[in-house]
C-alpha atoms as an extended CHARMM CRD file, in Angstrom:
* protein
*
       232  EXT
         1         1  MET       CA            227.8390000000      -29.5720000000       83.5980000000  PROA      1               0.0000000000
         2         2  ARG       CA            224.9310000000      -30.6000000000       81.3990000000  PROA      2               0.0000000000
         3         3  THR       CA            221.4730000000      -30.5930000000       82.9520000000  PROA      3               0.0000000000
         4         4  TRP       CA            218.6010000000      -32.5190000000       81.4120000000  PROA      4               0.0000000000
         5         5  GLN       CA            216.1670000000      -30.2880000000       79.5730000000  PROA      5               0.0000000000
         6         6  VAL       CA            212.5150000000      -30.5210000000       78.5900000000  PROA      6               0.0000000000
         7         7  SER       CA            213.5790000000      -31.5200000000       75.0680000000  PROA      7               0.0000000000
         8         8  ASP       CA            215.1620000000      -34.6870000000       76.5040000000  PROA      8               0.0000000000
         9         9  VAL       CA            211.8660000000      -36.0750000000       77.8260000000  PROA      9               0.0000000000
        10        10  MET       CA            209.0170000000      -34.3500000000       75.9600000000  PROA      10              0.0000000000
        11        11  THR       CA            206.6530000000      -36.0600000000       73.5120000000  PROA      11              0.0000000000
        12        12  ARG       CA            207.1810000000      -34.6620000000       70.0190000000  PROA      12              0.0000000000
        13        13  ASP       CA            204.2560000000      -36.3240000000       68.2340000000  PROA      13              0.0000000000
        14        14  VAL       CA            201.5630000000      -34.2370000000       69.9070000000  PROA      14              0.0000000000
        15        15  ALA       CA            197.8470000000      -34.8500000000       69.4250000000  PROA      15              0.0000000000
        16        16  THR       CA            196.1290000000      -31.5160000000       68.7400000000  PROA      16              0.0000000000
        17        17  VAL       CA            192.7400000000      -30.1100000000       67.7770000000  PROA      17              0.0000000000
        18        18  GLY       CA            191.6310000000      -26.9070000000       66.0950000000  PROA      18              0.0000000000
        19        19  ALA       CA            189.5450000000      -24.1330000000       67.5860000000  PROA      19              0.0000000000
        20        20  GLU       CA            186.3940000000      -25.3440000000       65.8060000000  PROA      20              0.0000000000
        21        21  THR       CA            186.8580000000      -29.0490000000       66.5400000000  PROA      21              0.0000000000
        22        22  PRO       CA            183.5360000000      -30.3560000000       67.9420000000  PROA      22              0.0000000000
        23        23  TYR       CA            183.1150000000      -31.9180000000       71.3820000000  PROA      23              0.0000000000
        24        24  ARG       CA            182.6380000000      -35.4930000000       70.1620000000  PROA      24              0.0000000000
        25        25  GLN       CA            185.7290000000      -35.3690000000       67.9610000000  PROA      25              0.0000000000
        26        26  ILE       CA            187.8420000000      -34.1000000000       70.8710000000  PROA      26              0.0000000000
        27        27  VAL       CA            186.6860000000      -37.0840000000       72.9230000000  PROA      27              0.0000000000
        28        28  ASP       CA            187.6570000000      -39.3870000000       70.0470000000  PROA      28              0.0000000000
        29        29  VAL       CA            191.1640000000      -37.8710000000       69.9490000000  PROA      29              0.0000000000
        30        30  LEU       CA            191.6810000000      -38.2170000000       73.7050000000  PROA      30              0.0000000000
        31        31  ILE       CA            190.5750000000      -41.8380000000       73.7720000000  PROA      31              0.0000000000
        32        32  GLY       CA            192.2550000000      -42.7680000000       70.5070000000  PROA      32              0.0000000000
        33        33  ARG       CA            195.6240000000      -41.3170000000       71.5140000000  PROA      33              0.0000000000
        34        34  GLY       CA            195.4030000000      -42.3560000000       75.1580000000  PROA      34              0.0000000000
        35        35  VAL       CA            195.9590000000      -38.8410000000       76.4950000000  PROA      35              0.0000000000
        36        36  SER       CA            194.1010000000      -36.7420000000       79.0510000000  PROA      36              0.0000000000
        37        37  ALA       CA            194.3950000000      -33.3760000000       77.2880000000  PROA      37              0.0000000000
        38        38  VAL       CA            195.1820000000      -31.8290000000       73.9070000000  PROA      38              0.0000000000
        39        39  PRO       CA            196.4900000000      -28.4090000000       72.8970000000  PROA      39              0.0000000000
        40        40  VAL       CA            194.2110000000      -26.2960000000       70.7280000000  PROA      40              0.0000000000
        41        41  VAL       CA            196.2610000000      -24.8100000000       67.8850000000  PROA      41              0.0000000000
        42        42  ASP       CA            195.7670000000      -22.4730000000       64.9400000000  PROA      42              0.0000000000
        43        43  ASP       CA            196.9890000000      -22.9910000000       61.3770000000  PROA      43              0.0000000000
        44        44  PHE       CA            200.5050000000      -21.9160000000       62.3910000000  PROA      44              0.0000000000
        45        45  ARG       CA            200.6370000000      -24.3880000000       65.3370000000  PROA      45              0.0000000000
        46        46  ARG       CA            200.4110000000      -21.5720000000       67.8380000000  PROA      46              0.0000000000
        47        47  VAL       CA            198.7560000000      -22.7520000000       71.0390000000  PROA      47              0.0000000000
        48        48  LEU       CA            195.4200000000      -21.0960000000       71.7860000000  PROA      48              0.0000000000
        49        49  GLY       CA            194.6310000000      -23.1540000000       74.8730000000  PROA      49              0.0000000000
        50        50  VAL       CA            194.3130000000      -26.6990000000       76.2100000000  PROA      50              0.0000000000
        51        51  VAL       CA            191.2430000000      -28.9470000000       76.4120000000  PROA      51              0.0000000000
        52        52  SER       CA            191.4310000000      -31.5710000000       79.1550000000  PROA      52              0.0000000000
        53        53  GLU       CA            189.1600000000      -34.3360000000       80.3710000000  PROA      53              0.0000000000
        54        54  ALA       CA            188.1570000000      -32.0290000000       83.2230000000  PROA      54              0.0000000000
        55        55  ASP       CA            186.9270000000      -29.4300000000       80.7140000000  PROA      55              0.0000000000
        56        56  LEU       CA            184.8310000000      -32.0500000000       78.9240000000  PROA      56              0.0000000000
        57        57  LEU       CA            183.3410000000      -33.5850000000       82.0580000000  PROA      57              0.0000000000
        58        58  HSD       CA            181.4110000000      -30.4090000000       82.9020000000  PROA      58              0.0000000000
        59        59  LYS       CA            178.8640000000      -31.4280000000       80.2590000000  PROA      59              0.0000000000
        60        60  MET       CA            178.3130000000      -34.7920000000       81.9700000000  PROA      60              0.0000000000
        61        61  GLU       CA            178.2170000000      -33.2770000000       85.4430000000  PROA      61              0.0000000000
        62        62  ARG       CA            175.4120000000      -30.8850000000       84.5040000000  PROA      62              0.0000000000
        63        63  ALA       CA            173.5050000000      -33.1830000000       82.1500000000  PROA      63              0.0000000000
        64        64  GLY       CA            169.7570000000      -32.9550000000       82.7780000000  PROA      64              0.0000000000
        65        65  HSD       CA            170.0860000000      -29.9260000000       85.0480000000  PROA      65              0.0000000000
        66        66  PRO       CA            168.7230000000      -26.4910000000       84.1650000000  PROA      66              0.0000000000
        67        67  ASP       CA            171.0730000000      -23.6350000000       83.3320000000  PROA      67              0.0000000000
        68        68  GLY       CA            171.0700000000      -22.6050000000       86.9810000000  PROA      68              0.0000000000
        69        69  ARG       CA            172.4750000000      -19.1230000000       86.4470000000  PROA      69              0.0000000000
        70        70  ARG       CA            172.6240000000      -17.1180000000       89.6460000000  PROA      70              0.0000000000
        71        71  VAL       CA            172.6880000000      -13.3840000000       90.2750000000  PROA      71              0.0000000000
        72        72  PHE       CA            175.8310000000      -13.7060000000       92.3830000000  PROA      72              0.0000000000
        73        73  GLU       CA            177.7360000000      -16.3940000000       90.5530000000  PROA      73              0.0000000000
        74        74  GLY       CA            181.3540000000      -17.1950000000       91.3300000000  PROA      74              0.0000000000
        75        75  ARG       CA            183.9350000000      -17.4280000000       88.5680000000  PROA      75              0.0000000000
        76        76  ARG       CA            184.4180000000      -21.1670000000       88.9830000000  PROA      76              0.0000000000
        77        77  ARG       CA            180.7000000000      -21.9320000000       88.7850000000  PROA      77              0.0000000000
        78        78  ARG       CA            180.2570000000      -19.6400000000       85.7970000000  PROA      78              0.0000000000
        79        79  THR       CA            183.1420000000      -21.3120000000       83.9520000000  PROA      79              0.0000000000
        80        80  ALA       CA            181.7160000000      -24.7740000000       84.6350000000  PROA      80              0.0000000000
        81        81  ARG       CA            178.2700000000      -23.7080000000       83.4070000000  PROA      81              0.0000000000
        82        82  GLU       CA            179.6640000000      -22.1680000000       80.2220000000  PROA      82              0.0000000000
        83        83  LYS       CA            181.7950000000      -25.2090000000       79.4130000000  PROA      83              0.0000000000
        84        84  ALA       CA            178.8480000000      -27.5200000000       80.0450000000  PROA      84              0.0000000000
        85        85  GLY       CA            177.0430000000      -25.7870000000       77.2010000000  PROA      85              0.0000000000
        86        86  ALA       CA            180.0600000000      -25.5190000000       74.8900000000  PROA      86              0.0000000000
        87        87  LEU       CA            180.2000000000      -27.4760000000       71.6390000000  PROA      87              0.0000000000
        88        88  VAL       CA            183.6340000000      -26.7110000000       70.1560000000  PROA      88              0.0000000000
        89        89  ALA       CA            187.2200000000      -26.5310000000       71.4050000000  PROA      89              0.0000000000
        90        90  ARG       CA            187.3210000000      -22.7360000000       71.3830000000  PROA      90              0.0000000000
        91        91  ASP       CA            184.6600000000      -22.6150000000       74.1030000000  PROA      91              0.0000000000
        92        92  LEU       CA            185.8240000000      -25.7060000000       75.9800000000  PROA      92              0.0000000000
        93        93  MET       CA            189.5180000000      -24.9490000000       76.3140000000  PROA      93              0.0000000000
        94        94  THR       CA            191.3500000000      -23.4240000000       79.2370000000  PROA      94              0.0000000000
        95        95  ALA       CA            193.2220000000      -20.3470000000       78.0470000000  PROA      95              0.0000000000
        96        96  PRO       CA            195.7990000000      -19.0090000000       77.9910000000  PROA      96              0.0000000000
        97        97  ALA       CA            197.8120000000      -22.2010000000       78.1880000000  PROA      97              0.0000000000
        98        98  VAL       CA            200.7470000000      -22.4780000000       80.5800000000  PROA      98              0.0000000000
        99        99  THR       CA            203.7090000000      -23.3240000000       78.3460000000  PROA      99              0.0000000000
       100       100  THR       CA            207.4420000000      -23.9480000000       78.4640000000  PROA      100             0.0000000000
       101       101  CYS       CA            210.3590000000      -24.1290000000       76.0160000000  PROA      101             0.0000000000
       102       102  PRO       CA            212.5500000000      -27.0560000000       74.8930000000  PROA      102             0.0000000000
       103       103  TRP       CA            215.6530000000      -25.7310000000       76.6480000000  PROA      103             0.0000000000
       104       104  ALA       CA            214.0130000000      -25.2970000000       80.0610000000  PROA      104             0.0000000000
       105       105  ALA       CA            215.6310000000      -27.3570000000       82.8240000000  PROA      105             0.0000000000
       106       106  LEU       CA            213.4640000000      -30.1370000000       84.2510000000  PROA      106             0.0000000000
       107       107  PRO       CA            213.3960000000      -28.6590000000       87.7900000000  PROA      107             0.0000000000
       108       108  ALA       CA            212.1530000000      -25.3560000000       86.3370000000  PROA      108             0.0000000000
       109       109  ALA       CA            209.3880000000      -27.1610000000       84.4430000000  PROA      109             0.0000000000
       110       110  ALA       CA            208.4120000000      -29.0600000000       87.5910000000  PROA      110             0.0000000000
       111       111  ARG       CA            208.2110000000      -25.8390000000       89.6130000000  PROA      111             0.0000000000
       112       112  LEU       CA            206.0740000000      -24.2310000000       86.8970000000  PROA      112             0.0000000000
       113       113  MET       CA            203.6420000000      -27.1560000000       86.9270000000  PROA      113             0.0000000000
       114       114  ASP       CA            203.3780000000      -26.9950000000       90.7000000000  PROA      114             0.0000000000
       115       115  ARG       CA            202.9230000000      -23.2190000000       90.8110000000  PROA      115             0.0000000000
       116       116  GLU       CA            200.2570000000      -23.1940000000       88.1000000000  PROA      116             0.0000000000
       117       117  ALA       CA            198.6120000000      -26.4630000000       89.2590000000  PROA      117             0.0000000000
       118       118  VAL       CA            198.7760000000      -28.0710000000       85.8060000000  PROA      118             0.0000000000
       119       119  LYS       CA            199.6490000000      -31.6350000000       84.8090000000  PROA      119             0.0000000000
       120       120  ARG       CA            201.2170000000      -30.8970000000       81.4470000000  PROA      120             0.0000000000
       121       121  LEU       CA            202.9730000000      -28.1200000000       79.5430000000  PROA      121             0.0000000000
       122       122  PRO       CA            202.8500000000      -27.5240000000       75.7860000000  PROA      122             0.0000000000
       123       123  VAL       CA            206.3990000000      -26.8920000000       74.5660000000  PROA      123             0.0000000000
       124       124  LEU       CA            206.9230000000      -23.9470000000       72.2080000000  PROA      124             0.0000000000
       125       125  ASP       CA            209.8960000000      -23.0290000000       70.0400000000  PROA      125             0.0000000000
       126       126  ASP       CA            211.3280000000      -19.5080000000       69.8550000000  PROA      126             0.0000000000
       127       127  LEU       CA            208.6480000000      -18.5640000000       67.2950000000  PROA      127             0.0000000000
       128       128  GLY       CA            205.8250000000      -19.6640000000       69.5870000000  PROA      128             0.0000000000
       129       129  ARG       CA            204.9890000000      -22.8190000000       67.6330000000  PROA      129             0.0000000000
       130       130  LEU       CA            204.0970000000      -26.1180000000       69.2770000000  PROA      130             0.0000000000
       131       131  VAL       CA            206.9730000000      -28.6190000000       69.1210000000  PROA      131             0.0000000000
       132       132  GLY       CA            206.0770000000      -31.0020000000       71.9380000000  PROA      132             0.0000000000
       133       133  ILE       CA            204.3350000000      -31.5740000000       75.2370000000  PROA      133             0.0000000000
       134       134  VAL       CA            205.7490000000      -32.5820000000       78.6140000000  PROA      134             0.0000000000
       135       135  THR       CA            203.7950000000      -34.2040000000       81.4470000000  PROA      135             0.0000000000
       136       136  ARG       CA            204.5010000000      -34.9140000000       85.0980000000  PROA      136             0.0000000000
       137       137  GLY       CA            205.2890000000      -38.4970000000       84.1610000000  PROA      137             0.0000000000
       138       138  ASP       CA            207.7990000000      -37.3350000000       81.5550000000  PROA      138             0.0000000000
       139       139  LEU       CA            209.6690000000      -35.3130000000       84.1790000000  PROA      139             0.0000000000
       140       140  LEU       CA            209.9820000000      -38.3910000000       86.3800000000  PROA      140             0.0000000000
       141       141  ARG       CA            211.7370000000      -40.2940000000       83.5870000000  PROA      141             0.0000000000
       142       142  VAL       CA            214.9960000000      -38.6630000000       84.6170000000  PROA      142             0.0000000000
       143       143  HSD       CA            214.9580000000      -40.9740000000       87.6400000000  PROA      143             0.0000000000
       144       144  LEU       CA            215.0720000000      -44.0040000000       85.3570000000  PROA      144             0.0000000000
       145       145  ARG       CA            218.7500000000      -43.2870000000       84.7220000000  PROA      145             0.0000000000
       146       146  SER       CA            220.9730000000      -46.1130000000       85.8940000000  PROA      146             0.0000000000
       147       147  ASP       CA            223.2540000000      -45.7600000000       88.9080000000  PROA      147             0.0000000000
       148       148  ALA       CA            226.2200000000      -46.2500000000       86.5720000000  PROA      148             0.0000000000
       149       149  GLU       CA            225.1610000000      -43.2920000000       84.4020000000  PROA      149             0.0000000000
       150       150  ILE       CA            224.6870000000      -41.0790000000       87.4450000000  PROA      150             0.0000000000
       151       151  ARG       CA            228.0610000000      -42.0750000000       88.8860000000  PROA      151             0.0000000000
       152       152  GLU       CA            229.7950000000      -41.3260000000       85.5990000000  PROA      152             0.0000000000
       153       153  ASP       CA            228.3190000000      -37.8100000000       85.5280000000  PROA      153             0.0000000000
       154       154  VAL       CA            229.3390000000      -37.1120000000       89.1280000000  PROA      154             0.0000000000
       155       155  VAL       CA            232.8930000000      -38.3200000000       88.5340000000  PROA      155             0.0000000000
       156       156  GLU       CA            233.4630000000      -36.8430000000       85.0810000000  PROA      156             0.0000000000
       157       157  GLU       CA            231.4310000000      -33.6380000000       85.2030000000  PROA      157             0.0000000000
       158       158  VAL       CA            231.5170000000      -32.6220000000       88.8740000000  PROA      158             0.0000000000
       159       159  LEU       CA            234.8050000000      -33.9140000000       90.2460000000  PROA      159             0.0000000000
       160       160  ARG       CA            237.0800000000      -33.9200000000       87.2060000000  PROA      160             0.0000000000
       161       161  ARG       CA            235.7950000000      -31.1980000000       84.8900000000  PROA      161             0.0000000000
       162       162  VAL       CA            234.2890000000      -28.6030000000       87.2490000000  PROA      162             0.0000000000
       163       163  LEU       CA            236.2680000000      -29.0530000000       90.4720000000  PROA      163             0.0000000000
       164       164  ALA       CA            239.4600000000      -30.5540000000       88.9890000000  PROA      164             0.0000000000
       165       165  VAL       CA            239.7510000000      -33.0140000000       91.8740000000  PROA      165             0.0000000000
       166       166  ARG       CA            242.5940000000      -35.5000000000       91.4470000000  PROA      166             0.0000000000
       167       167  ASP       CA            241.5760000000      -39.1290000000       91.0070000000  PROA      167             0.0000000000
       168       168  GLY       CA            241.5040000000      -41.0780000000       94.2410000000  PROA      168             0.0000000000
       169       169  LEU       CA            240.7950000000      -38.1590000000       96.5700000000  PROA      169             0.0000000000
       170       170  VAL       CA            237.0150000000      -38.6350000000       96.4930000000  PROA      170             0.0000000000
       171       171  THR       CA            235.1210000000      -41.8730000000       95.9640000000  PROA      171             0.0000000000
       172       172  VAL       CA            231.6060000000      -41.9790000000       94.5350000000  PROA      172             0.0000000000
       173       173  GLN       CA            229.0320000000      -44.6710000000       95.1890000000  PROA      173             0.0000000000
       174       174  VAL       CA            225.4790000000      -44.6270000000       93.8190000000  PROA      174             0.0000000000
       175       175  ARG       CA            222.6180000000      -46.8720000000       94.8540000000  PROA      175             0.0000000000
       176       176  ASP       CA            219.0210000000      -46.3280000000       93.7390000000  PROA      176             0.0000000000
       177       177  GLY       CA            219.8730000000      -42.7560000000       92.7990000000  PROA      177             0.0000000000
       178       178  GLU       CA            221.4010000000      -41.9300000000       96.1990000000  PROA      178             0.0000000000
       179       179  VAL       CA            224.9710000000      -40.6520000000       95.8900000000  PROA      179             0.0000000000
       180       180  THR       CA            227.5770000000      -41.0870000000       98.6140000000  PROA      180             0.0000000000
       181       181  LEU       CA            230.7320000000      -38.9670000000       98.4440000000  PROA      181             0.0000000000
       182       182  ASP       CA            233.6690000000      -40.0190000000      100.6210000000  PROA      182             0.0000000000
       183       183  GLY       CA            237.3390000000      -39.1070000000      100.8710000000  PROA      183             0.0000000000
       184       184  ARG       CA            239.2580000000      -35.9720000000      101.7960000000  PROA      184             0.0000000000
       185       185  LEU       CA            239.8530000000      -32.5150000000      100.2870000000  PROA      185             0.0000000000
       186       186  ASP       CA            241.9120000000      -29.5340000000      101.3900000000  PROA      186             0.0000000000
       187       187  ARG       CA            239.0860000000      -27.1000000000      102.0440000000  PROA      187             0.0000000000
       188       188  ARG       CA            235.5450000000      -27.2650000000      103.3690000000  PROA      188             0.0000000000
       189       189  SER       CA            234.2850000000      -24.9560000000      100.6100000000  PROA      189             0.0000000000
       190       190  GLY       CA            235.3350000000      -27.5570000000       98.0380000000  PROA      190             0.0000000000
       191       191  VAL       CA            233.5530000000      -30.2990000000       99.9650000000  PROA      191             0.0000000000
       192       192  ASP       CA            230.3410000000      -28.2640000000      100.1760000000  PROA      192             0.0000000000
       193       193  LEU       CA            230.4880000000      -27.3590000000       96.4880000000  PROA      193             0.0000000000
       194       194  ALA       CA            230.9950000000      -30.9880000000       95.4830000000  PROA      194             0.0000000000
       195       195  GLY       CA            227.8510000000      -31.9430000000       97.3840000000  PROA      195             0.0000000000
       196       196  ARG       CA            225.7620000000      -29.1690000000       95.8650000000  PROA      196             0.0000000000
       197       197  LEU       CA            226.8750000000      -29.9230000000       92.3180000000  PROA      197             0.0000000000
       198       198  ALA       CA            226.3480000000      -33.6650000000       92.7350000000  PROA      198             0.0000000000
       199       199  ALA       CA            222.7780000000      -32.9700000000       93.8500000000  PROA      199             0.0000000000
       200       200  GLN       CA            222.1670000000      -31.1680000000       90.5370000000  PROA      200             0.0000000000
       201       201  VAL       CA            223.1010000000      -34.1830000000       88.4140000000  PROA      201             0.0000000000
       202       202  SER       CA            220.0210000000      -35.5010000000       86.6280000000  PROA      202             0.0000000000
       203       203  GLY       CA            218.5390000000      -38.5440000000       88.3410000000  PROA      203             0.0000000000
       204       204  VAL       CA            220.0900000000      -37.9440000000       91.7620000000  PROA      204             0.0000000000
       205       205  VAL       CA            217.6120000000      -38.5340000000       94.5780000000  PROA      205             0.0000000000
       206       206  GLN       CA            219.8270000000      -37.5690000000       97.5110000000  PROA      206             0.0000000000
       207       207  VAL       CA            223.4900000000      -36.8730000000       98.2930000000  PROA      207             0.0000000000
       208       208  HSD       CA            225.3000000000      -38.1680000000      101.3620000000  PROA      208             0.0000000000
       209       209  ASN       CA            228.4470000000      -36.0730000000      101.6010000000  PROA      209             0.0000000000
       210       210  VAL       CA            230.9090000000      -37.4920000000      104.1360000000  PROA      210             0.0000000000
       211       211  VAL       CA            234.0640000000      -36.0610000000      102.5620000000  PROA      211             0.0000000000
       212       212  ALA       CA            236.4720000000      -34.7560000000      105.2060000000  PROA      212             0.0000000000
       213       213  TYR       CA            238.5260000000      -31.5520000000      104.9170000000  PROA      213             0.0000000000
       214       214  ASP       CA            241.7430000000      -30.1160000000      106.3500000000  PROA      214             0.0000000000
       215       215  VAL       CA            240.8380000000      -26.4210000000      106.5760000000  PROA      215             0.0000000000
       216       216  ASP       CA            237.4820000000      -24.7990000000      107.2990000000  PROA      216             0.0000000000
       217       217  ASP       CA            237.8560000000      -21.8430000000      104.9530000000  PROA      217             0.0000000000
       218       218  THR       CA            234.1640000000      -20.9550000000      105.1500000000  PROA      218             0.0000000000
       219       219  THR       CA            234.8910000000      -18.9910000000      108.3390000000  PROA      219             0.0000000000
       220       220  LEU       CA            237.5390000000      -16.9870000000      106.4950000000  PROA      220             0.0000000000
       221       221  MET       CA            235.0820000000      -16.3240000000      103.6720000000  PROA      221             0.0000000000
       222       222  GLU       CA            232.5510000000      -14.9370000000      106.1390000000  PROA      222             0.0000000000
       223       223  LEU       CA            235.1570000000      -12.6220000000      107.6490000000  PROA      223             0.0000000000
       224       224  ASP       CA            236.6290000000      -11.4460000000      104.3350000000  PROA      224             0.0000000000
       225       225  PRO       CA            234.3730000000      -12.5090000000      101.4210000000  PROA      225             0.0000000000
       226       226  VAL       CA            236.1620000000      -10.2230000000       98.9310000000  PROA      226             0.0000000000
       227       227  HSD       CA            239.6090000000      -11.7770000000       99.2220000000  PROA      227             0.0000000000
       228       228  ALA       CA            238.6160000000      -15.3470000000       99.9930000000  PROA      228             0.0000000000
       229       229  THR       CA            239.2840000000      -17.6450000000       97.0190000000  PROA      229             0.0000000000
       230       230  PRO       CA            238.0300000000      -21.1350000000       97.8430000000  PROA      230             0.0000000000
       231       231  VAL       CA            239.2390000000      -24.0130000000       95.7000000000  PROA      231             0.0000000000
       232       232  ALA       CA            238.6180000000      -27.7270000000       95.7950000000  PROA      232             0.0000000000
């Protein structure tokens, strides 16, 4: 069953700057390209870091204020002070950058963004070169899939190809990304598996699994997990 990957939604024409790009030119790139951050790359398109609007705003926040260095200065305050005085991308960027790869599944990319508290991920190929960038908004594009497309994947990929369920045993309805499975199968394990796999189809918001079953084989699996062989 195919799962949408970062390469399906990422932006390939990425705005970038070099390590020595000056502050004003970085601002021009952000405004001109309508983006909130740019990767900083070397001559081989390897990502050195990322400069965001937040990195640039430190200069405005501290404009007109003295250096204000303290004996006991926290890391966050020190970083803000240093970036306020920075003039080129090398000193403005946040490094190392949190990155992903083109073949990463969208849920994995979303979890990485959440864990690292970032809004975007530069996408690197297997040689470490920049090939794209993916944002939170890009990840949400998977939910723009039509109900018809989602239903086709559930029927063709989950029921027919993976579970080999005969046509007519399970019906599939999709509305606003919510999938409803109905019908009847021989075993409860098959019903549960159908629900779990349907939930993994790209664009699915929720699964309502009301498929009935004849035998609850999950109890047998708990008693003898080695010899239990659940099928749909």
